[in-house]
DSSP file (Angstrom, degrees, kcal/mol; ACC not computed):
  #  RESIDUE AA STRUCTURE BP1 BP2  ACC     N-H-->O    O-->H-N    N-H-->O    O-->H-N    TCO  KAPPA ALPHA  PHI   PSI    X-CA   Y-CA   Z-CA
    1    1 A M              0   0    0      0, 0.0     3,-0.1     0, 0.0    47,-0.0   0.000 360.0 360.0 360.0 142.5   85.2  106.2   80.6
    2    2 A G        +     0   0    0      1,-0.2     2,-0.5    45,-0.0    46,-0.0   0.804 360.0  45.2 -79.1 -30.8   81.5  106.0   81.3
    3    3 A T  S    S-     0   0    0     23,-0.0     2,-0.3    24,-0.0    -1,-0.2  -0.952  77.5-135.6-121.8 116.9   80.5  108.6   78.7
    4    4 A A        +     0   0    0     -2,-0.5    23,-1.2    -3,-0.1     2,-0.3  -0.530  42.4 164.4 -67.3 129.9   81.7  108.7   75.2
    5    5 A R  E     -A   26   0A   0     -2,-0.3     2,-0.3    21,-0.2    21,-0.2  -0.953  24.9-169.3-146.2 159.2   82.5  112.3   74.4
    6    6 A R  E    S+A   25   0A   0     19,-1.8    19,-3.3    -2,-0.3     3,-0.1  -0.909  70.3  41.9-142.7 171.4   84.3  114.6   72.0
    7    7 A A  S    S+     0   0    0     -2,-0.3    51,-2.3    17,-0.2    52,-0.3   0.840  88.1 135.4  56.3  33.5   85.2  118.3   72.0
    8    8 A H        -     0   0    0     49,-0.2     2,-0.3    15,-0.1    15,-0.2  -0.433  52.0-124.6-101.6 178.0   86.1  117.9   75.7
    9    9 A A  E     -C   22   0B   0     13,-1.6    13,-3.3    -2,-0.1     2,-0.3  -0.927  23.4-169.8-122.4 152.3   89.1  119.1   77.7
   10   10 A S  E     -C   21   0B   0     -2,-0.3    51,-0.4    11,-0.2     2,-0.3  -0.951   7.6-178.2-140.1 159.3   91.5  117.1   79.8
   11   11 A A  E     -C   20   0B   0      9,-2.0     9,-3.1    -2,-0.3    51,-0.1  -0.972  14.6-156.3-157.5 142.3   94.3  117.7   82.3
   12   12 A A        -     0   0    0     -2,-0.3     7,-0.2     7,-0.2    51,-0.1  -0.887  21.2-146.8-122.1  96.8   96.6  115.5   84.2
   13   13 A P     >  -     0   0    0      0, 0.0     4,-0.6     0, 0.0     5,-0.1  -0.268  15.9-129.1 -61.6 147.4   97.9  117.2   87.4
   14   14 A A  T  4 S+     0   0    0      2,-0.1     2,-0.5     3,-0.1     3,-0.1   0.839  95.1  70.9 -63.4 -36.2  101.5  116.3   88.5
   15   15 A V  T  4 S+     0   0    0      1,-0.2     3,-0.4     2,-0.1    -1,-0.0  -0.767 112.4   6.4 -89.8 122.3  100.1  115.6   92.0
   16   16 A G  T  4 S-     0   0    0     -2,-0.5    -1,-0.2     1,-0.2    -2,-0.1   0.059  92.1-122.2  94.1 -22.2   98.1  112.4   92.3
   17   17 A G     <  +     0   0    0     -4,-0.6     2,-0.2     1,-0.2    -1,-0.2   0.667  63.0 139.9  65.4  18.3   98.7  111.2   88.7
   18   18 A K        -     0   0    0     -3,-0.4     2,-0.5    22,-0.1    22,-0.2  -0.644  49.0-130.1 -96.9 156.5   95.0  111.1   87.7
   19   19 A L  E     - D   0  39B   0     20,-2.1    20,-3.1    -2,-0.2     2,-0.5  -0.902  18.5-158.1-105.1 126.2   93.5  112.2   84.4
   20   20 A Y  E     -CD  11  38B   0     -9,-3.1    -9,-2.0    -2,-0.5     2,-0.5  -0.897   5.1-168.1-106.2 132.4   90.6  114.5   84.4
   21   21 A V  E     -CD  10  37B   0     16,-3.0    16,-2.5    -2,-0.5     2,-0.4  -0.988  11.9-159.2-122.3 124.3   88.2  114.8   81.4
   22   22 A F  E     -CD   9  36B   0    -13,-3.3   -13,-1.6    -2,-0.5    14,-0.2  -0.845  36.4 -54.5-110.5 136.7   85.7  117.7   81.4
   23   23 A H        +     0   0    0     12,-1.6     2,-0.2    -2,-0.4    34,-0.2   0.081  62.8 144.4  47.0-142.4   82.5  118.3   79.6
   24   24 A G        -     0   0    0     32,-2.8     9,-3.0     9,-0.3     2,-0.4  -0.679  52.0 -55.2 108.9-162.1   82.3  118.0   75.8
   25   25 A K  E     -AB   6  32A   0    -19,-3.3   -19,-1.8     7,-0.2     7,-0.2  -0.934  49.8-103.3-122.2 145.9   79.6  116.7   73.4
   26   26 A D  E  >  -A    5   0A   0      5,-3.2     4,-1.8    -2,-0.4   -21,-0.2  -0.470  31.1-136.4 -60.7 127.7   77.8  113.4   73.3
   27   27 A D  T  4 S+     0   0    0    -23,-1.2    -1,-0.1    -2,-0.2   -22,-0.1   0.803  97.4  33.3 -59.6 -32.0   79.4  111.4   70.5
   28   28 A A  T  4 S+     0   0    0    -24,-0.2    -1,-0.2     3,-0.1   -23,-0.0   0.854 129.1  28.3 -93.8 -44.3   76.2  110.2   69.1
   29   29 A S  T  4 S-     0   0    0      2,-0.1    -2,-0.2     3,-0.0     3,-0.1   0.587  90.1-127.4-100.8 -11.0   73.6  112.9   69.8
   30   30 A E     <  +     0   0    0     -4,-1.8    -3,-0.1     1,-0.3     2,-0.1   0.487  57.2 152.4  72.9   3.7   75.8  116.1   69.7
   31   31 A R        -     0   0    0     -6,-0.1    -5,-3.2     1,-0.1    -1,-0.3  -0.416  51.4-111.2 -64.6 136.7   74.2  117.0   73.2
   32   32 A L  B     -B   25   0A   0     -7,-0.2     2,-0.5    -3,-0.1    -7,-0.2  -0.443  29.7-137.6 -68.9 144.7   76.5  119.0   75.4
   33   33 A I        -     0   0    0     -9,-3.0    23,-1.0    23,-0.4    -9,-0.3  -0.909  15.7-168.3-108.8 128.4   77.7  117.1   78.5
   34   34 A S        +     0   0    0     -2,-0.5     2,-0.3    21,-0.2    18,-0.2   0.091  61.0  85.2-102.5  20.3   77.8  118.8   82.0
   35   35 A T        -     0   0    0     16,-0.1   -12,-1.6   -11,-0.1     2,-0.3  -0.735  57.1-153.5-118.1 170.1   79.8  116.1   83.7
   36   36 A A  E     -DE  22  49B   0     13,-1.0    13,-2.9    -2,-0.3     2,-0.3  -0.926   7.6-155.0-132.6 158.8   83.5  115.3   84.2
   37   37 A E  E     -DE  21  48B   0    -16,-2.5   -16,-3.0    -2,-0.3     2,-0.4  -0.966   4.1-149.5-133.8 153.2   85.2  112.0   84.8
   38   38 A V  E     -DE  20  47B   0      9,-2.7     9,-2.0    -2,-0.3     2,-0.5  -0.982   6.9-149.8-126.7 132.6   88.5  111.2   86.5
   39   39 A Y  E     -DE  19  46B   0    -20,-3.1   -20,-2.1    -2,-0.4     7,-0.2  -0.894   4.3-162.3-102.7 129.3   90.8  108.2   85.6
   40   40 A D  E >>> - E   0  45B   0      5,-2.7     5,-1.5    -2,-0.5     4,-1.2  -0.924   2.8-167.3-111.8 108.3   93.0  106.7   88.3
   41   41 A P  T 345S+     0   0    0      0, 0.0    -1,-0.1     0, 0.0   -23,-0.1   0.762  84.4  65.5 -64.6 -26.2   95.7  104.5   86.8
   42   42 A A  T 345S+     0   0    0      1,-0.2   -25,-0.0     3,-0.1   -24,-0.0   0.890 119.0  23.3 -65.2 -36.9   96.6  103.0   90.1
   43   43 A S  T <45S-     0   0    0     -3,-0.6    -1,-0.2     2,-0.2     3,-0.1   0.454 101.6-129.5-102.7  -3.6   93.2  101.3   90.2
   44   44 A D  T  <5 +     0   0    0     -4,-1.2     2,-0.3     1,-0.2    -2,-0.1   0.911  65.9 124.2  48.7  51.0   92.5  101.3   86.5
   45   45 A S  E   < -E   40   0B   0     -5,-1.5    -5,-2.7     2,-0.0     2,-0.3  -0.977  54.7-137.7-141.8 154.1   89.1  102.9   87.0
   46   46 A W  E     -E   39   0B   0     -2,-0.3     2,-0.3    -7,-0.2    -7,-0.2  -0.810  18.1-172.8-104.6 145.2   87.0  105.8   86.1
   47   47 A A  E     -E   38   0B   0     -9,-2.0    -9,-2.7    -2,-0.3     2,-0.3  -0.995  25.8-115.5-137.0 148.0   84.7  107.9   88.4
   48   48 A Q  E     -E   37   0B   0     -2,-0.3     2,-0.5   -11,-0.2   -11,-0.3  -0.621  22.8-141.7 -80.8 137.5   82.2  110.6   87.7
   49   49 A V  E     -E   36   0B   0    -13,-2.9   -13,-1.0    -2,-0.3     3,-0.3  -0.872  20.8-161.5 -97.0 127.6   83.0  114.1   89.1
   50   50 A T        +     0   0    0     -2,-0.5   -15,-0.1     1,-0.2   -13,-0.0  -0.611  57.4  61.5-105.9 167.2   79.9  116.0   90.4
   51   51 A G        +     0   0    0      1,-0.3     2,-0.2    -2,-0.2    -1,-0.2   0.469  59.0 141.3 101.0   3.6   79.3  119.6   91.1
   52   52 A L        -     0   0    0     -3,-0.3    -1,-0.3   -18,-0.2     3,-0.1  -0.561  37.4-155.8 -75.2 144.5   79.8  121.1   87.6
   53   53 A T        +     0   0    0      1,-0.2     2,-0.3    -2,-0.2    -1,-0.1   0.721  63.1  17.6-100.7 -23.3   77.3  123.9   86.9
   54   54 A S  S    S-     0   0    0    -20,-0.1    -1,-0.2   -21,-0.1     2,-0.2  -0.996  73.5-107.0-151.2 154.2   77.0  124.1   83.2
   55   55 A A        +     0   0    0     -2,-0.3     2,-0.3   -23,-0.1   -21,-0.2  -0.509  41.6 172.7 -78.2 148.6   77.7  122.1   80.0
   56   56 A R        -     0   0    0    -23,-1.0   -32,-2.8   -32,-0.2   -23,-0.4  -0.973  11.0-177.5-151.1 156.3   80.7  123.3   77.8
   57   57 A S        +     0   0    0     -2,-0.3   -49,-0.2   -34,-0.2   -50,-0.1  -0.965  59.3  33.6-149.9 167.2   82.5  122.1   74.8
   58   58 A D  S    S+     0   0    0    -51,-2.3     2,-0.2    -2,-0.3    -1,-0.1   0.941  86.8 118.6  54.1  57.3   85.5  123.2   72.6
   59   59 A F        -     0   0    0    -52,-0.3     2,-0.3    -3,-0.1    -1,-0.2  -0.771  58.9-110.6-139.2-175.6   87.5  124.7   75.5
   60   60 A V        -     0   0    0     -2,-0.2     2,-0.3   -51,-0.1   -51,-0.1  -0.901  19.8-165.2-124.1 146.2   90.9  124.2   77.1
   61   61 A A        -     0   0    0    -51,-0.4     2,-0.4    -2,-0.3   -51,-0.2  -0.968   5.6-168.7-129.1 150.3   91.9  122.9   80.6
   62   62 A A        -     0   0    0     -2,-0.3     2,-0.5   -51,-0.1   -51,-0.1  -0.999  18.8-133.5-137.4 139.0   95.2  123.2   82.4
   63   63 A A              0   0    0     -2,-0.4   -51,-0.1   -51,-0.1    -2,-0.0  -0.808 360.0 360.0 -92.0 130.6   96.6  121.6   85.5
   64   64 A L              0   0    0     -2,-0.5    -1,-0.1   -51,-0.0     0, 0.0   0.395 360.0 360.0-113.9 360.0   98.3  124.0   87.9
């Protein structure tokens, strides 16, 4: 993962098999993070997701 974070939410949809990690707090500065990252186990790589509008922490995510 490109950004160390805590108090984030994550979800792994059944389709595509990727792991999504949303928002959270910067582990060192406590700053809220307004980005998400997706892990692709097939390529063993992380990518940043863009288009999120606000920073959040301490919440829940679910894959539908």
